[in-house]
C-alpha positions in Angstrom: 139.2 102.0 124.0 142.2 101.0 125.7 142.9 100.8 129.6 146.5 103.7 130.2 149.6 101.8 130.2 150.7 100.8 134.1 154.5 100.4 134.2 153.7 96.8 135.1 151.8 96.3 131.3 155.1 97.2 129.4 157.5 95.2 131.8 156.7 91.6 130.6 155.1 90.6 127.4 154.1 86.6 127.7 150.4 86.2 127.1 149.7 82.8 125.5 147.5 80.3 124.4 143.9 80.5 125.9 141.4 78.0 126.6 137.7 78.7 125.1 139.2 81.9 123.4 136.4 84.6 122.6 136.1 83.5 118.6 136.2 87.2 117.3 139.8 87.9 119.2 142.9 87.0 117.5 145.3 84.8 120.0 148.0 84.4 119.6 149.6 80.4 120.4 152.7 80.1 121.6 154.9 76.9 121.2 154.3 74.8 124.6 156.4 71.7 125.5 154.5 69.0 126.5 156.7 66.4 127.7 156.3 65.8 131.2 153.1 67.3 132.3 150.9 65.4 133.8 147.1 67.1 133.5 144.9 65.6 135.7 141.0 65.4 134.9 140.1 67.7 137.0 138.0 64.8 138.9 139.1 64.1 142.7 141.7 61.8 141.8 144.3 63.7 141.1 147.4 62.3 139.5 150.2 64.6 140.5 152.3 64.7 143.6 149.2 65.6 146.3 150.8 68.0 149.3 148.4 69.1 152.0 145.3 70.2 151.4 145.0 73.7 150.7 141.6 76.1 151.5 140.4 74.8 147.6 139.2 71.9 149.4 136.5 73.6 151.1 134.7 74.2 147.7 132.3 72.1 145.9 133.7 73.5 142.3 135.3 70.5 140.8 138.2 73.7 139.0 139.0 74.7 142.5 139.2 71.2 144.1 141.5 70.7 140.9 144.1 72.8 143.4 143.3 72.0 146.6 147.2 69.9 147.0 149.0 73.0 145.2 151.7 74.7 147.5 150.1 77.8 146.5 148.5 79.2 149.0 144.7 80.0 147.3 142.2 81.4 148.5 138.6 81.3 147.0 137.1 84.5 146.7 136.1 86.5 149.4 136.4 88.4 151.9 139.1 86.5 153.6 141.3 87.1 151.0 141.1 90.5 150.4 141.1 91.1 154.0 144.5 89.6 153.7 145.4 91.5 151.2 145.3 95.0 153.3 146.5 93.7 156.2 149.6 92.2 154.8 149.6 95.1 152.4 150.1 92.5 148.9 148.3 92.6 146.1 146.3 89.8 145.2 147.1 87.4 142.1 143.5 86.4 140.5 143.3 83.6 138.6 140.3 82.2 137.2 139.5 78.9 134.3 137.0 76.7 134.4 137.4 72.7 135.0 137.4 71.6 131.3 140.0 74.3 129.9 143.1 72.1 129.0 145.1 75.3 129.2 144.3 75.9 132.4 145.6 72.8 133.4 148.7 73.1 131.6 149.3 76.1 133.7 148.4 74.5 136.8 151.1 71.7 136.0 153.6 73.8 134.7 153.4 76.3 137.2 151.1 75.9 140.4 152.4 72.5 141.1 156.0 73.9 140.7 156.9 74.9 144.2 159.3 77.0 143.4 157.0 79.3 141.6 154.3 78.3 144.2 156.6 80.5 146.5 157.4 83.4 144.5 153.4 83.8 144.1 152.9 83.0 148.1 155.7 85.9 149.0 154.4 88.2 146.6 150.3 88.4 146.6 147.5 87.2 148.0 146.5 84.3 145.3 143.0 83.9 144.3 141.3 80.9 142.5 138.3 81.5 140.8 136.0 79.2 138.9 134.2 81.2 136.0 131.2 79.2 135.6 130.4 79.8 139.6 131.4 83.6 139.4 130.7 84.3 135.7 130.6 88.1 136.9 133.9 88.1 138.3 135.2 86.4 135.4 132.9 89.3 132.7 134.4 91.9 134.6 138.1 90.9 134.8 137.9 89.8 131.5 137.1 93.2 130.5 140.0 94.7 131.4 141.9 91.9 129.4 140.5 92.2 126.1 140.5 96.3 126.5 143.9 96.7 127.3 145.7 93.5 125.5 143.0 93.3 122.9 142.8 89.5 123.5 141.2 87.0 125.7 140.9 83.5 126.7 141.6 81.2 130.1 143.2 80.8 132.1 143.2 84.6 132.8 145.2 86.1 135.1 145.1 89.6 136.3 146.9 91.5 139.3 144.7 94.1 141.1 145.4 95.8 144.1 143.9 95.3 147.3 140.5 97.0 146.5 140.2 94.5 143.3 141.5 97.0 141.2 143.9 95.7 138.2 146.7 96.8 136.8 148.0 94.0 135.0 146.7 91.2 133.0 147.3 88.1 130.7 146.2 84.5 129.9 148.6 81.6 130.3 152.0 82.1 131.7 155.1 79.3 132.0 156.7 79.2 135.0 159.8 81.2 134.6 157.1 84.2 133.4 155.4 83.2 136.3 158.2 83.8 139.0 160.3 86.6 136.9 156.7 89.0 137.3 156.4 88.2 140.9 160.2 89.8 141.5 159.0 92.7 139.3 155.9 93.1 141.1 157.9 93.1 144.6 159.7 95.4 143.1 157.2 98.0 141.8 154.6 96.9 144.8 157.7 98.9 146.9 159.6 101.5 145.0 156.8 102.7 142.5 153.5 102.2 144.3 152.0 105.5 143.9 152.1 105.3 140.4 150.8 101.3 140.0 147.9 102.5 142.4 147.3 105.2 140.0 147.4 103.6 137.0 145.0 100.6 139.2 142.3 103.3 139.3 141.9 104.6 136.1 142.0 101.0 135.0 139.1 100.7 137.2 137.6 103.7 136.0 138.0 102.6 132.8 136.2 99.4 133.1 133.2 101.0 135.2 133.1 103.3 131.7 133.0 99.9 129.6 130.5 98.6 131.4 127.7 99.4 128.8 129.8 98.3 126.0 132.4 99.8 123.8 131.8 103.7 122.4 130.1 104.0 119.4 128.8 106.7 117.8 124.9 106.1 117.6 123.3 104.8 113.9 121.0 106.4 111.5 120.5 102.7 109.8 117.1 101.6 110.0 115.9 98.5 111.3 116.1 97.2 107.5 119.2 99.0 107.1 121.0 97.0 110.2 119.6 93.3 108.9 121.2 93.9 105.9 124.5 94.9 107.1 124.4 91.6 109.3 124.0 89.7 106.0 126.4 91.1 104.3 129.0 90.8 107.1 128.4 87.4 107.8 128.3 86.3 103.9 132.2 87.9 103.5 132.8 85.9 106.6 131.2 82.8 105.5 133.5 79.9 104.1 131.8 78.5 101.5 134.2 75.5 101.3 134.2 74.1 104.7 131.6 76.2 106.7 131.6 78.4 109.5 132.3 82.3 109.5 136.3 83.2 109.8 138.9 80.8 109.8 140.3 79.4 112.6 140.0 79.3 115.2 136.7 78.0 114.6 133.8 77.8 117.2 130.0 76.4 116.0 127.9 79.3 114.9 124.9 79.3 117.0 123.7 82.5 117.4 124.3 82.5 113.6 122.3 79.5 112.8 119.1 79.6 115.0 117.9 83.5 113.6 118.2 81.5 110.5 116.4 78.6 111.3 113.6 81.1 113.7 110.3 80.2 112.4 111.1 77.5 109.9 114.2 79.7 108.3 111.5 81.8 106.7 114.0 84.6 106.9 116.6 82.7 104.7 117.2 83.6 101.0 119.5 81.2 98.7 122.7 82.2 100.3 121.8 82.2 104.4 119.8 78.8 103.7 123.4 77.3 102.0 125.5 78.8 105.1 122.9 77.1 107.6 122.9 73.8 105.3 127.1 73.7 104.5 127.8 74.8 108.5 125.8 72.3 109.7 126.8 69.8 107.3 130.5 70.3 107.4 130.5 69.7 111.6 128.3 66.7 111.6 131.3 64.7 109.0 134.2 66.6 111.1 135.8 65.6 114.1 134.8 68.4 116.3 131.4 66.0 116.7 132.0 63.0 118.6 131.7 60.4 115.2 131.7 56.6 118.1 129.7 58.3 120.8 127.6 61.4 119.8 128.2 65.5 120.8 130.4 68.0 119.7 133.2 69.0 120.9 134.0 72.7 122.2 135.7 74.1 119.0 138.2 73.2 116.1 141.7 74.4 116.2 141.5 74.2 112.1 139.4 75.1 109.5 138.2 72.1 108.7 136.2 71.4 111.9 138.8 68.5 111.8 141.0 68.8 114.9 138.7 70.0 117.9 139.5 70.6 121.5 138.4 67.5 123.0 136.6 69.3 126.0 132.7 68.9 125.6 130.4 71.3 126.9 127.1 71.4 128.0 125.7 74.5 126.7 127.4 73.9 122.9 125.9 70.7 122.8 122.3 72.2 123.8 122.4 75.3 121.2 123.5 73.0 118.0 120.9 70.1 119.2 118.1 73.3 118.4 120.0 74.0 115.2 120.1 70.2 113.9 116.5 69.9 115.1 115.5 72.7 112.9 117.3 71.9 109.8 115.6 68.6 110.3 112.1 70.1 110.6 113.4 72.4 107.3 114.4 69.6 105.1 113.8 66.3 106.2 117.3 65.2 106.0 117.2 61.9 108.0 121.6 62.8 108.5 120.1 65.5 110.5 117.7 64.0 112.8 120.5 61.4 113.9 123.4 63.8 115.0 120.4 65.3 117.3 119.3 61.5 118.6 122.6 60.4 118.7 123.0 63.7 121.1 120.7 63.6 123.2 121.7 59.6 124.1 124.8 61.0 124.8 123.7 63.2 127.1 121.6 60.9 129.1 124.3 58.0 129.2 127.5 60.6 130.2 125.8 63.8 131.9 122.7 63.3 132.7 122.8 63.7 137.0 120.8 61.4 139.6 120.0 64.3 141.3 118.6 65.9 138.8 119.3 68.5 135.9 122.3 67.8 133.2 126.5 68.2 134.1 128.2 71.4 132.6 131.5 69.5 131.1 133.7 67.2 129.6 137.9 67.4 130.1 139.6 68.6 127.3 142.3 65.6 128.3 142.8 62.5 129.9 145.7 61.1 131.8 147.5 64.8 131.3 146.9 63.6 127.8 143.9 65.5 125.5 141.9 63.8 123.3 143.5 60.5 125.1 139.9 58.6 125.0 138.3 59.6 121.7 141.3 59.0 119.2 142.6 55.5 117.5 145.8 54.0 116.1 145.8 52.6 112.8 146.8 49.3 114.5 143.7 49.5 117.4 141.3 49.7 114.5 143.3 46.8 112.6 142.4 44.8 115.9 139.3 45.7 116.0 138.1 45.4 112.6 137.9 42.9 110.0 140.6 42.1 107.1 137.4 43.4 104.5 136.0 46.2 106.8 139.0 47.8 107.9 139.6 49.0 104.2 136.3 50.6 103.9 136.3 52.1 107.6 139.4 54.1 107.3 138.7 55.9 103.7 135.1 56.3 104.9 137.2 57.9 108.9 139.7 59.2 106.8 142.1 56.9 108.9 146.1 57.5 108.5 149.1 55.5 109.0 151.0 58.8 110.7 147.6 59.9 112.3 145.5 62.7 111.2 145.7 64.4 114.4 148.4 67.0 115.0 150.0 68.1 118.1 148.1 71.7 118.2 151.5 73.5 119.7 153.9 71.8 117.6 151.6 70.4 114.4 153.5 67.2 114.3 151.9 64.3 113.8 151.0 62.3 116.7 150.0 59.0 115.0 146.6 58.9 116.5 143.3 59.3 114.6 140.4 61.4 115.1 137.1 59.7 113.2 135.7 62.0 110.9 134.4 62.1 106.9 135.7 63.9 104.6 133.1 63.1 102.2 129.5 62.8 102.2 127.4 59.9 102.8 126.3 59.1 99.2 130.0 60.2 98.1 131.6 57.6 100.4 129.2 54.8 99.6 129.3 55.1 95.1 133.5 55.2 95.8 133.0 52.3 98.1 130.4 50.4 95.9 127.8 50.0 98.7 124.3 51.3 98.7 124.4 54.0 101.8 121.8 52.3 103.8 124.6 49.2 103.8 127.3 51.4 104.3 125.6 53.4 107.4 124.8 49.8 108.4 128.2 49.1 108.8 129.3 51.8 110.1 127.2 51.5 113.1 128.1 48.4 114.0 131.5 49.7 113.6 131.5 52.2 116.0 129.1 49.6 118.1 132.7 48.1 118.8 134.7 51.5 119.3 132.1 52.4 122.2 132.4 49.3 123.8 136.5 49.5 124.0 136.0 53.4 124.4 134.3 52.8 127.8 136.6 50.9 129.3 139.3 53.5 128.8 140.4 56.0 131.6 137.9 58.9 130.7 137.6 62.6 130.6 137.0 64.4 134.4 133.1 65.5 134.4 132.8 68.8 135.9 128.9 68.0 137.7 127.5 71.5 138.7 124.4 71.6 136.9 124.2 75.9 136.0 120.7 76.6 135.8 121.8 78.9 132.7 122.6 75.9 130.5 120.1 73.9 132.0 117.6 76.2 130.8 119.3 75.9 127.2 119.0 72.5 127.2 114.8 73.0 128.3 114.4 75.0 124.9 116.6 72.4 123.0 114.3 69.2 124.5 111.2 71.5 124.0 112.1 72.2 120.0 113.3 69.3 119.3 110.4 67.4 120.6 108.6 69.3 117.9 110.6 69.3 115.1 111.8 65.6 115.1 108.3 64.3 116.4 109.6 62.9 119.6 107.3 62.6 122.1 110.1 61.8 124.9 112.1 64.8 124.6 108.9 67.2 125.2 109.3 64.4 128.4 112.6 65.2 129.5 112.1 68.7 128.3 108.9 68.7 131.6 111.8 66.5 133.8 114.4 69.2 133.4 111.8 72.3 133.9 110.3 70.7 137.0 113.4 70.2 138.5 115.3 73.5 137.8 112.0 75.3 138.9 111.6 73.1 141.7 115.4 73.1 143.4 117.0 76.3 142.1 115.0 78.4 143.8 114.8 79.3 147.6 111.3 79.7 148.9 111.1 83.9 147.9 111.7 82.7 144.5 114.8 83.5 143.7 116.5 82.0 140.8 119.5 80.2 141.5 123.3 79.7 140.0 123.1 76.2 140.8 119.9 74.0 141.8 120.4 72.8 145.4 122.7 70.5 146.2 124.6 70.7 142.7 127.0 74.3 143.9 127.3 77.2 146.6 123.9 79.2 147.2 125.1 81.9 144.6 122.1 83.8 143.5 121.1 83.5 139.8 122.8 85.4 137.3 120.9 87.2 134.7 121.8 84.8 132.3 120.8 82.3 134.5 117.1 83.6 134.2 117.0 84.8 130.5 117.9 81.5 130.1 115.4 79.3 131.7 112.6 81.6 130.8 113.3 81.2 127.4 113.2 77.5 127.5 110.4 77.5 129.2 108.4 79.4 127.0 110.0 77.3 124.2 108.1 74.0 126.3 105.3 75.8 126.2 104.8 76.7 122.5 106.2 73.1 121.9 103.4 71.3 124.6 100.8 73.8 124.5 100.7 73.3 128.1 100.1 77.5 130.0 102.0 76.2 133.0 105.2 76.6 131.6 104.4 80.0 130.2 102.6 80.6 133.6 106.1 80.2 135.0 108.3 81.7 132.1 106.2 84.9 133.1 106.9 85.2 137.2 110.3 85.0 136.3 110.6 87.5 134.0 108.8 90.1 136.1 111.7 89.2 138.6 114.2 89.4 135.9 113.2 93.2 135.1 112.7 94.4 138.9 115.8 93.3 139.3 118.1 93.5 136.9 117.1 95.8 134.2 118.7 99.2 134.4 115.9 101.8 134.2 117.4 104.7 133.2 119.6 103.6 130.5 118.1 100.2 129.0 119.2 97.1 128.6 120.1 94.2 131.6 123.1 94.0 134.2 124.6 90.8 134.5 123.9 91.5 138.7 121.1 92.0 140.8 121.6 95.2 142.9 120.2 93.7 145.1 121.2 90.0 146.1 124.7 90.3 144.3 128.2 91.6 145.5 129.7 94.8 144.0 132.8 94.9 142.2 134.4 97.6 141.2 131.4 97.3 137.4 128.6 96.5 136.8 128.5 94.7 133.5 126.1 94.2 130.8 126.7 91.7 128.4 126.1 92.5 124.5 128.2 90.3 123.0 127.4 86.3 122.6 130.7 84.8 124.0 130.0 81.3 124.6 126.2 81.5 125.3 124.1 83.9 123.7 124.3 86.9 125.1 122.2 88.3 127.9 120.7 90.6 127.0 120.1 89.6 123.3 117.7 86.8 125.1 116.2 89.7 127.4 115.0 91.4 124.9 113.6 88.6 123.0 111.9 87.0 125.8 109.7 90.2 127.0 108.7 90.0 123.4 108.0 87.1 123.2 105.7 87.7 126.4 104.3 90.5 124.7 103.0 88.8 122.3 101.8 86.3 124.4 100.0 88.4 127.4 99.1 91.4 124.8 101.0 93.6 128.2 102.7 96.8 126.7 104.9 96.5 129.3 107.1 93.8 128.1 107.1 95.3 124.9 108.9 98.2 126.1 111.4 96.9 128.3 111.9 95.1 124.9 112.7 98.8 122.9 114.2 100.5 125.9 116.9 97.0 125.7 117.2 97.2 122.0 117.5 100.9 121.8 120.7 101.2 124.7 122.5 99.0 122.4 121.4 99.7 118.9 124.8 101.5 117.9 126.8 98.1 118.6 124.8 95.5 116.7 124.4 97.5 113.8 127.8 97.7 113.6 129.4 95.6 110.9 132.8 94.8 113.0 130.0 93.5 115.8 128.1 91.0 113.9 129.6 88.1 114.9 129.4 88.8 118.6 125.6 90.2 118.3 123.3 87.9 116.6 121.1 87.4 119.7 120.4 91.4 119.6 119.7 90.8 115.8 117.8 88.0 116.2 115.5 89.7 119.0 115.0 92.8 116.4 114.5 90.6 113.8 111.7 89.2 116.2 110.3 93.0 116.6 110.4 93.8 113.5 108.1 90.5 112.6 105.7 91.8 115.2 105.4 95.0 114.2 104.5 94.3 109.9 101.3 92.0 111.9 100.7 94.9 113.9 101.3 93.4 117.7 105.3 94.5 117.8 106.3 95.9 120.8 107.7 98.6 118.7 104.7 99.9 118.0 103.5 100.4 121.6 104.8 103.7 121.9 104.1 106.3 124.8 100.5 106.6 123.5 99.0 103.8 121.8 95.3 103.1 119.8 93.8 100.7 117.5 91.4 102.5 114.9 89.6 100.2 112.5 92.9 99.4 109.7 95.2 101.0 112.0 97.3 101.1 115.0 99.0 104.3 115.8 101.4 104.6 118.2 103.5 108.1 119.4 106.7 108.3 121.1 107.6 111.8 122.6 111.4 112.3 122.8 111.4 113.6 126.3 108.8 113.6 129.1 110.1 116.9 130.9 110.2 120.4 128.7 111.8 123.4 129.6 110.1 126.9 128.2 111.6 127.0 125.0 112.5 123.2 124.1 111.4 121.6 120.9 110.3 118.3 121.9 110.7 115.4 118.7 107.6 113.0 118.3 107.3 110.4 116.0 103.7 108.9 115.2 104.2 105.1 113.8 100.8 104.4 111.9 100.7 100.1 111.3 98.4 99.4 108.7 96.4 96.2 108.2 97.4 93.7 105.1 95.6 95.1 102.0 94.5 98.8 103.1 96.3 102.1 103.2 96.4 105.7 103.0 96.4 109.1 101.2 99.8 110.4 100.9 99.7 114.3 102.4 99.0 115.4 99.2 96.5 113.5 97.1 96.6 113.6 93.5 93.1 112.9 93.5 91.1 116.1 94.3 88.2 113.3 96.2 90.5 111.6 98.7 91.3 112.8 101.2 94.9 113.4 102.2 96.9 112.2 105.8 96.7 114.8 108.3 99.1 115.8 111.9 98.0 119.0 113.1 97.5 120.4 116.6 94.4 120.6 118.4 93.1 124.0 118.8 94.4 125.4 122.8 97.3 122.8 123.0 99.9 124.2 125.6 103.0 124.1 122.5 102.9 123.9 118.7 103.3 121.5 115.8 106.2 122.1 113.5 108.0 120.7 111.2 105.5 118.1 110.2 107.5 115.3 108.3 106.3 112.8 105.9 108.3 109.4 104.5 110.9 110.9 102.1 109.6 108.2 99.5 106.1 109.5 99.4 104.9 112.0 96.8 101.7 113.0 95.5 101.1 109.7 93.5 102.3 107.7 95.9 99.5 105.5 98.7 100.7 105.2 102.2 100.8 101.7 103.3 102.9 99.1 105.6 104.1 100.9 108.4 105.3 104.1 108.2 105.7 107.1 110.3 105.5 110.7 110.4 107.9 113.0 112.4 107.4 117.1 114.1 108.3 118.6 116.9 106.3 120.1 119.5 107.7 124.1 120.7 107.1 124.4 124.3 106.2 128.6 124.8 109.1 130.2 126.2 106.4 132.1 128.3 105.1 128.3 129.7 104.2 127.8 133.6 105.4 124.7 135.3 103.4 121.6 135.7 101.9 118.7 133.9 100.5 119.6 130.3 98.2 117.7 128.1 99.1 118.2 124.0 96.7 117.0 121.7 97.3 116.0 118.8 94.2 115.5 115.5 95.6 112.4 112.7 93.3 112.4 109.7 93.4 109.0 107.8 91.1 107.9 105.2 91.7 103.9 105.2 91.3 102.6 101.6 91.5 98.9 99.7 92.3 97.8 95.9 88.4 99.3 95.3 87.1 101.5 97.7 87.7 104.1 100.3 86.7 104.4 103.7 85.4 107.6 105.6 87.7 109.7 106.4 88.6 109.5 110.5 89.9 111.2 112.9 92.2 110.3 115.7 93.1 112.0 119.3 96.4 111.4 120.4 96.7 112.6 123.6 100.6 113.3 125.1 101.3 114.1 128.0 104.1 116.6 128.5 105.3 118.2 131.7 106.8 122.1 130.9 110.0 121.9 134.4 112.9 123.9 134.8 114.7 121.2 133.2 114.9 119.6 130.2 113.9 115.4 130.4 116.3 112.8 129.6 116.3 111.8 125.9 114.2 108.4 125.2 113.4 105.9 122.3 117.2 106.6 121.1 116.3 104.3 118.1 114.4 107.0 116.9 115.4 110.5 118.2 119.3 111.1 117.2 
């Protein structure tokens, strides 16, 4: 769906490179001259000439403070900016980015530090700067407009909107000339074509609100099994068998795909999936995206080989990849995977751990205005550090080239700098160098120590020291899973320490979770993503340590999550709380794994985990409503790449179902009899006279048992039957058994019987009890039990209206 084009949407097309772009959205990258650019390291030491400090100097966010000396009259997001826009009758120029974003720095230095451009912006607009990591709700709403109207997205994000916050133009990177041209044209349109601009903005705002649940996709008739097959086929078709990962360039680490396959020791994987996981992990390990000297991973690779990264390091990438490499070690016991985890965690402790507790958000891509300056090496530098004997080996091992292997992203010219990477696996490289693998590894370790000593004396990239609750929750999971999978007790201790810190410092006295622990950022109530990722981390810690205290804390947070963020009508979870957060033009629901697993996918998963732990059906029903709400989205082949967190939850529900404990088998009425779990789902809770109301009876049999079909071939066996009890105030029609069943086929595992209740046309209003009788005869390989009749009492209200449809995954 696209927003209706406004006059301004077609006035100027200057969409260029975006930092941290959505991996599913193609972003054209216009060549951008870098000569003369000075990009600061987003610390408080700004390298550009300093002018007077604007309002952003009072902000806590390093990203906002980076812009505090801009001549642009910036406002932080808030009532003051909107009041001024209304008072002066000006549109708003909204700029959204984050501290580690390379192209955000480019746009700042090209546009926002230029006095002429800043004057044009100040004259035309009220200018608002947002750190997307502080306000993911603002970012999500307006990014949905960008992707809906242009088909692409990324940061920096630029949105023009009315004083009421309704957008009418959007893009990503804009050079200074484009910004000035935009200012002139918007000023003219705002004066002379105001009604058209406002009409467009109103229509766009309505469509953004309508899209808050996700794209409009027709319901699917596919079963859960078919959805998983679609997912496997889609991933297999996109898998790069040579270089690993999915798709071509740019390549982002496929966190959720890897974690899906590695779940529970990789039991979901076939040979194809195992190959996808290990090829990808090995290729990233050897690539330039992996900081070979210092440990940890950069954000993404601009090429298909994982060689040329954008150099920012994000906490969330590394927390998720630590889980994946730990899982790969548990699966294979290959030492190389353990080494990745060890060095990643060593980097976290060395460079990201904060004195007050928790771990910082990111390291910048740029150092003193040059991307990757801290991390790359020239041939002359390496020859000066290494012996004449060692240099040729290291040069061959790490792919060092005289002209440099690092190409400028815009010009594709070699820069003379080299990114350390392993073109070949250790064993192959050792054979070529006539060395034992252990000796070669010892050589590289010594060389890396030398390089790190030199690197530590270089200028360092800026650190965004915000401690974000959700990202630190991912790290709790990483410490817990790595402690268990790699067998290092110290990792579990780190997980405990971090969990205690978050539970103490990232909550108000009333239990409200905060976006940032106290002292690490403004006191913003936690968003849905903060709750779900911390809950997941606590559950992982409980599972790894066997300590119930973490599960108790997870349950307390989940109860608050379900009460404050859940959509009780349509299913799923909003990103914001209706009572704790600001009202924007839309209240969105996160279904996409970008850049971290989606809040709705993880919300469904943690509710399933708590259902399994507690046996309380309410958690299972929350998960079922969530999975049902977004079923058309994650069932679509083109959506697989962005919805793996939801698919991961779907798989968990199916596995629980096979074990007889799934949320999916918890219906409106549930009973357990001997070897059978029986759940009944009713399409509506209210029906008017003459309505037909669907009913599904789901029967899950214990392993090794079956029941007879409706009409067994052996006359001595009793067939399975579903009937309405005598006197039931609605008739039962259209009873249908599984299509695969026949007179000669037994029913086993989990199967469904479908039927419909017909409400009499003369029915009077009021609550009714519908009683169905299910007859089963359970048999194993040698004997059959006596038949049993199970009484199922269903609540159904007869009224004047047809009630809303429930269980959309069952009733189409």
